Each structure stands twice: as structure tokens, then as C-alpha cells.
C-alpha positions, 0 to 999 in steps of 0.5 A: 660379136655379141657383148653385154654392155652397159649404156656407158660402155656401149657409148664408148664402144660405138665412138671408138668403132667410129674412129673417135681417137681423142676423148676427155672427161671429168668423172661424175655419175652417171657418166664416169664409166664411159671414159673408163671403158674407152681406156679399157678398149684402147688397151685391149686393141692397142689403139693409137688414141688419146683418152684422159681425165681432165682437171675439170669439164671446161678444160676437158671440152676445150681439149676435145674441141681443139683436137677436132679443129685439127681434124681428129674425131673427138668426144667429151663426156660429163654429167649434167651439172658438169655441162654447166662448167663447160657451157662457155666454150660450148656456146662458141663451139657451135658458132665456130664449128669443127673440122673432125667430128665432135660429140658431147655426151651429157649424162642426166640424172632425173630424180635426182639420185646422185646430183645437185639438180635434175636439169635437162641437158637437151635444153642446153643443146637448144641453148647452144644450138647443137643437135641432140640425140636421146636414146631410149635403150642401150642399143640406141645409145650404141647406134645414136653414138655412131649417128652423132659422129656421122652428123657432126662430120657432115655438118662440121658441128658439135652434136650432143648425145644425151643419156640418163641414169637408167640408160647409162647403167642399164645393160643389153646385148649389143652386136659390136665389131669383132675388132677395132682397128688403128687408123692413121691420124693426120692432125693439121690445124689450118689458120682461119682467123675469120672463123677461129678468131672471129670478131663480133661482126664475123660472129653474126655471119657464123650465126647465120651459117649455124642457123642454116645448118640447123634448118637443114638438119631439122628438115631431115628430122622427123617423128616415128609413129606407132599405133593409131589412136586419136590421142597423140603422145610424143616422147623421147629417151627412156620415157618412150620405152616406158610408154610403149610397154604400157600401151602394149600391156594395157592394150591401148593401141586403138586409143593412142598414137605414140610418136618418138623423137630420136633427135628432139632438137632441132625438130621441124614444124609438124602438122598434128591437127588430126589428133584430138589431143597432142601431149609431150611426155618427156624427161625432164624439161618441156623441150619437145613440148615447146618446139611443137606447142603441145600440152604437157608439163605446162598444163600440169598433165606431166609432173614438173619434177621427178623421174618419169618411171613406169608408175608415173607414166601409168598415172599420166595415162590414167589422168588423160583418160586412156587408162580405165584404172590405176593403183598408185604405188606408195613406197615408204623409203628413207633417203639414201645418204649422199655419196661422192661419185666414183672417180671423183677427185674430192673423195680423197680430201673428204676421206682425210677430213673424216679421219681428222673429225 
């Protein structure tokens, strides 16, 4: 069955198709529609699933993580600044691990368009030591959601799916299952004090096991290469799609090699010495750049702030000498007034304040 889905809808569809039956979130653009579409699917297929808005992101993550401790495949959704609120339990979740799958979906806002920051949640995945997928289009948001569930089940480890505004709110034809069937839920928590109530010395052992899991995941991870030029561009997410289109549009296939990181952390050591230059072009922080010791933001080749739109990517290609000409696009616009995210619980309070003042 073919559905025209937004990135957020595709994520919810894929997770429920993968038997995720506990999902919690706190609303925040660009992530809000994930849980809302999950509720729609629950009603449509009469699913035996628990899907709810929580009082804040920390509570939402702890609820979903606790469900995963009982063997229920679970997911947690938030925007990038919401992940800050939930970071405390996330740091322990990676050490303790899970029983059922546990997928953290963080929606970033490069730009930013509706956020206080344009931080990169992939760096928090690195900080918390959990794998992170970075889809480059809506179809990959669907596919990678399923991969994240499977990887989490296999390694009993939280896995992040990082999306961005353009992926979350873009739309694409997706082939989905004709039906989502109910499954038998057998929630059972087995006591394991050395794991779930670990003392500092035992946390050292858990940290060692976590590093072994990450090494195993990294050893099976790799870059995907397109084109055959002497200059290597390494990317992930929507920026990869922008670069791919520009390389084809300007016929740069013989000048550059484009490498894609589906899972930008953890990456294995990769020998890139055969290339004349190796540059990481990614939103928004230098995650790939730091792991592979590439050029990029640290060399001022890639802008240190802002969305890497098609125009910005085209400028980068011109600056590194693979594009012969470039006409900058200067757009004169007034800043859009800030607005509260759809579904935000603060909207009603601000509405009442405006009535008084």
C-alpha cells in the first residue's frame, strides 16, 4: 500500500509496524506530529498500545525506558532542546541497556526556525554513547526507524533516530504495510540489581560492556560511496541529498566522491588517504569530521552556523574549487515572529496573558 507521508508520519508508521507498543513524548516542533500520528494509527487498527503525551521530556523518556525494561518495544519523541531535559536518564540508559527495543527520536531544527538553539542531537548520542541514524529523505526516515528498532533489540541498547525540520515536515510516497496487527504483550521485569541498581564499581563494568557493544556496531558500520573524483565529501542526513543533487546538476561526478554515513556514530576507522582532500559537510556540528579527522567546520570550509541549504552547499562546492561559478542568492526578509509550537501546553497560558494585557 502506498501512502503520502510526512517524515514524522513515516517514523510513527515504521515504529508501530516494527511492534513498538509504548510511545511517549512532549510536544515541540518539529517533532510533534510523530506521537499524534501514532495515536491515529492506534485508533485506526485498534492496537493494544500505550501512546501518551507526558508532562515533560524527562518523564516521557523514563516512562518509555521503563517499558523497555519489561521487554516492551518502546519509543520516545522530542525536539532537540527537549533532549536536554531528558539527558540525565539517557546517560544512564546507555549503561544499563534495555530488554525490549528503545528508540529515541530527536528532531533537530537547523536554522533555527522554531527553537532556542540549532544544536545537533547526534552529538548528544556521542555524549551518551548510543548509535544514531541520520536519514537523508522521508523514505529513509521510515527505513531507518525499523533499523533502529532492530539494532536496539539486537544489542539491548538505546538507539537514536535523528531527524531535522526538512525531513520531519517533507512528504514522500512510502510503501507501507497494508495492516498493522496486534501482538501479545508479555511485560515482565526481572530483577537484576547489579545492572538496574548498579553501584559506581559496577557502573565501570557496565561501561566496559557498553564500549564492547559500540565497537561491534562500529565494525559493521561503513560509508557508502558515490562518484569517483579525487576530492571526498562525507555527509549524512538531508545535506547528503542536497550534495547528491548538486553534483549531478553541475556534472561534478569526475571531480568529487560523495560518501554517505547512514549511521554517523559510531564510525569505524576508515582509510581515506587515497583522496586529495577529505571534507565533512554535515548539519549542524562536526560529528563525522571529528571522528574521521576531516576538514570542514574547524577549517571554516563549512559555515559554523545555519542550515546547509542547497544554496549554502553550492557555495561550499564553489569555495573548495570543484564548481567553476556560483551566483549567490540574496534574500531580503523580515524575521518571522516567534510562535509557540503546535500542541505546546504553554499556549493556553500565553493566550490568557494576552487577554489581560
